[in-house]
Every structure is written in C-alpha cells, then in structure tokens.
C-alpha positions, 0 to 999 in steps of 0.5 A, spaced: 817 520 248 821 514 247 820 513 255 812 513 254 812 509 248 816 504 252 812 504 258 806 503 254 808 497 251 811 494 257 805 494 262 802 487 262 809 483 262 810 483 269 809 486 276 814 491 276 818 495 271 825 497 271 827 503 267 835 504 265 838 507 259 842 504 253 849 507 257 849 504 263 854 498 267 850 494 272 852 491 279 853 484 279 846 480 282 842 486 281 836 482 280 836 478 286 838 485 290 832 488 287 828 482 289 830 482 296 828 490 297 821 488 294 820 482 299 822 487 304 817 493 301 811 488 300 807 491 305 809 498 304 806 503 300 811 506 294 810 509 288 818 508 285 824 505 288 830 508 286 837 504 285 841 509 282 841 517 283 842 520 276 837 521 271 832 516 270 836 510 271 834 505 276 827 507 277 823 501 279 815 502 278 809 498 279 807 495 272 800 497 274 802 505 275 805 505 268 799 507 264 797 513 269 805 515 268 805 515 261 799 519 260 802 524 265 809 524 260 805 525 254 801 531 257 808 535 260 814 532 256 815 539 253 815 542 260 821 539 263 825 532 263 822 526 265 826 525 271 823 532 273 816 530 271 817 523 275 818 527 282 812 531 281 808 524 279 811 521 285 808 527 289 801 527 286 801 519 288 803 521 295 810 519 296 813 526 298 820 523 298 824 519 294 826 512 296 833 511 294 838 505 296 845 505 296 850 503 293 847 504 286 846 498 282 847 502 275 853 507 273 852 511 267 858 510 262 856 514 256 857 521 254 851 523 250 845 527 253 838 526 252 838 534 250 839 534 243 846 536 241 849 536 248 854 532 252 853 528 259 859 525 262 856 525 269 857 518 273 854 516 280 858 517 286 854 511 290 856 506 285 861 501 287 862 496 282 868 491 283 872 496 287 871 494 294 877 495 298 879 490 303 874 487 308 874 489 316 870 484 319 867 487 326 868 483 332 863 477 332 861 470 335 860 464 330 854 459 331 853 453 327 848 447 327 853 443 322 857 437 325 864 440 326 870 435 326 875 435 332 881 438 328 877 444 325 876 451 328 869 454 327 872 461 328 877 460 322 871 461 317 871 469 319 878 470 320 882 474 315 888 470 315 889 464 310 886 459 315 879 455 314 874 452 317 872 445 314 866 439 315 865 433 312 858 434 310 852 439 310 845 437 311 840 441 308 837 446 313 843 447 317 847 454 318 853 457 320 851 464 323 856 470 324 853 474 330 856 481 331 858 483 338 855 490 336 850 491 330 853 495 324 851 498 318 854 493 312 855 495 305 858 488 302 858 481 304 863 476 301 862 468 302 867 464 299 867 456 299 871 450 296 878 449 294 880 455 289 885 449 285 880 444 284 874 448 285 871 442 289 868 442 296 864 448 295 857 449 298 853 446 292 846 450 294 846 455 299 844 462 300 846 468 305 841 472 309 841 478 313 839 478 320 836 484 324 833 486 331 836 481 336 833 484 342 829 478 344 835 473 342 842 471 344 845 467 338 839 469 333 835 475 330 828 476 329 828 478 322 831 475 316 831 477 309 835 474 303 841 477 300 842 472 295 844 465 292 851 462 292 853 461 285 859 456 284 860 456 292 861 464 292 857 470 294 859 477 293 854 482 294 853 489 295 848 490 301 843 495 299 840 500 304 836 506 305 839 513 307 837 511 314 838 504 313 838 500 319 844 496 323 845 489 321 845 484 327 848 478 323 849 474 317 847 467 316 849 462 311 844 457 309 844 450 305 838 451 301 832 447 304 825 446 299 822 451 303 828 456 302 828 455 294 820 455 294 821 462 297 826 465 292 822 462 286 816 466 289 820 472 289 822 472 282 817 469 278 814 474 273 818 479 277 821 484 273 821 488 266 827 491 264 826 497 259 831 500 255 830 507 251 836 507 246 837 513 242 841 513 235 847 517 236 852 520 230 858 517 233 855 510 235 851 507 241 853 504 248 847 499 247 851 492 246 855 494 252 849 495 256 846 489 254 853 485 255 853 488 262 846 486 264 848 479 262 854 478 265 852 481 272 846 476 272 846 468 274 842 464 269 837 463 274 836 471 275 836 471 267 830 466 267 825 471 271 826 478 267 824 481 261 828 486 257 825 491 252 829 495 248 826 501 244 830 504 238 829 511 236 832 517 233 830 524 233 824 526 230 827 529 224 825 523 219 818 524 221 816 518 224 811 520 229 808 525 224 801 525 221 803 523 214 796 525 210 791 530 214 788 536 213 785 541 218 777 544 217 774 549 220 766 548 223 760 553 224 753 552 226 754 548 233 750 542 234 749 539 241 748 532 240 753 529 238 757 535 240 760 537 233 758 542 227 753 542 222 758 544 216 766 545 215 770 549 211 777 547 209 783 551 212 789 547 209 792 540 208 798 538 213 805 539 210 810 535 214 805 533 219 804 541 221 799 546 219 800 554 221 795 558 217 792 565 218 784 564 218 782 570 212 775 573 212 772 579 210 771 584 215 763 585 213 761 578 214 765 575 220 762 568 222 764 566 229 768 559 229 765 553 233 769 547 231 776 545 229 777 538 226 783 535 224 782 529 219 786 523 217 786 522 210 790 516 209 791 510 214 797 510 218 800 503 222 805 507 226 805 511 232 802 518 232 804 524 236 799 530 236 804 535 240 799 541 240 793 544 237 794 552 238 789 557 237 789 565 237 783 569 238 787 576 237 791 577 231 798 579 231 800 586 231 803 585 224 796 583 222 792 588 224 
C-alpha cells in the first residue's frame, strides 16, 4: 500500500517517476545516465524501464501511467508482491518483455524484507559500484580538431602509460575522437584531464558522447548519444545497455558549445521524481544512508532536476488506515433511482476498523437483503483503506 500512496502523490511532479527503496546504494551519475537512456527511447513505446534487477528497485515509469498503476495495485496488492504485479501490469499495456539496462544503477544493501518478519539480504550481481578493475583499451585511432602543438603526441591521450597529450588552448565545439578499429561492447568510460597536483589545466566545460554506426563514415559515426558531463575535468561513467546492446563505434570528448548545453537542459528539466517508500523497522532504517548515497552520486546540476519524495510508514498495527468511526447497515426494498434501498437497519458498529458479524433473522419471516451500506460517522482527515467487503449467502456448517 505504501507504493500506491507514494505514486498517487507523485503523479504531477515531473514527466518520469523512478521507484527505489530505503536501503539502496546509487551508482555515480545515475541521473545523467537515466537521462541519456530516456533521450534514446524518446520515440519508442515502453511502460517501464528497469535500472536494477531486484524487486521494485530502479523501476522507471511515465508519470502519466501512475494513476492507472495505483488503481491496479489497490485492486490486487493482497494477491502478490508489487514487483510481481508490475509484470502483469506491463503485459496489459502490451510490453511483453522487461526492458533492463546493465550494469544496474542501484544496489540493495539492507536485510529487511517487505514481508513482515522476514529477512532479505539479496544483492544485485549486475551492480558494479566503484569496483571496475583495470582498463583494456581496444585498438583504435585518434582524431581531433584541437590545435596540436609540435611536441605533443595525440595517441598519448589513449595510451595506458604515464604519458599525456597536451594543447595550449581549446575552442568550444572542438573535439577529440577515439575511433575503435573494431566496434566493441563497452561497459565503462573514464576521461581524465588536468594536473592531479594543482588541479589545473582541466577541460572546464565538456561532455562525452558515444558514437554508433560508422558504416557511412571513416573517422566519425552517424549516431551519437550523450554519456555525461565532465565534472572538475573528469568523467567516470558506466555505459548502460540492454541485454542485446549494440556495439560502440567510438567515443568523443567535446568542449561544450551553447547548443550542447541547451540539449542537456532539455533532457533534464522536469525530468525525474525519485520515490522512496521507507518502512519503520524495530532495529532502525537505512533511509539516511540511501539519501546520502543519492546525493554523493549526483552532481549539483543533476540534483537541480530531480524531486525526491519519501513515504514514511510502519505496519498497520497502529490502525493508521482504518475507519475510526463507522457502522454497517442492511438495506431492504430496493429503489432504481437513485440505486439504493428504501429502508436500512443497523447491523453493527466497526470495532478497530472491522466488522465480522452474523445476520440473525427469524426463520418464518425471512426478508431478502438488497443493500449493504458502510456509513462514516465522523470526519477523518487521513488515508482510508477499505480492504474488502465479504458477504456469505450460505451459512457455515456450524451455523446450520
């Protein structure tokens, strides 16, 4: 129910809604990476995009679909967990297979299960975090429109030794492009600029783009998508792809022009609401750790374009979703307009938000029942959950 309440509240905040939980670790730059995927999928039909494999973590929705999904959850939440219901909802909207991207952007780090009294210490094997291992630069040639000085060697920018490539100045719109000899599947890209000692000579404003489909060009690609911005002269990003991801042809580093900056803003403005459903546990919560991970994994610019909503809840043992004052009435003599009954008799008041009562009558004067009315006796300015109304038309064996 917490997911339904959270999503219902989040409907009008942004174009997209990302569901995570209160016990996850976020991959660096997850906002930009989701923005990149959204730009690539802008003209394609999808119901959910999945950025983590476990449970309900990392599932992205169109905000316009949330009201429909909320109603679906409220109807069937007692039948199966929310992540199972999501697969059925996706089928109903004609997305027959999950659209998952790898590596995962979120890692489950808690021990609590959404099932009361159970533990869940599962982790996502597709989450890489910061454990990336040594690079293995595939064979490539380098091209640039930068003004190369006589003593500087362009290939040093791509070699894995301690040499480096340097230039005197860089103009907006110029580029350095790595063209892979054979297209390859790439999982992570790092671009390092500047001096480590003095933090000088960095690319002040730049971005990295990934290029695909070089069939019509020799030193360039036909199709580029944004991977991310350089922050303090550095980019270190996972490259998300579907399970059947296409091969990377080349990666280019571009000092940012006005056009590129405008494009990024168009991707991010009103982009994302991040929803966190946080359950109170007797031994504490991971919520603060999750929020800290989210903020540390995002640049200041990325944080400007997300809304974070947290739904705090406990179990319903304290009766927070129950009707506080109400009664059930039985109706007789049905009327057509309006659809109701002409007279009602009290069956009984609700106790603790529930009523479970046998209907007594004299056998010789049986009167058929036409209406059952739940009457609210006092105003209640809080969420109300009516789980189910059950009616038995045959007596139990012990009542016969």
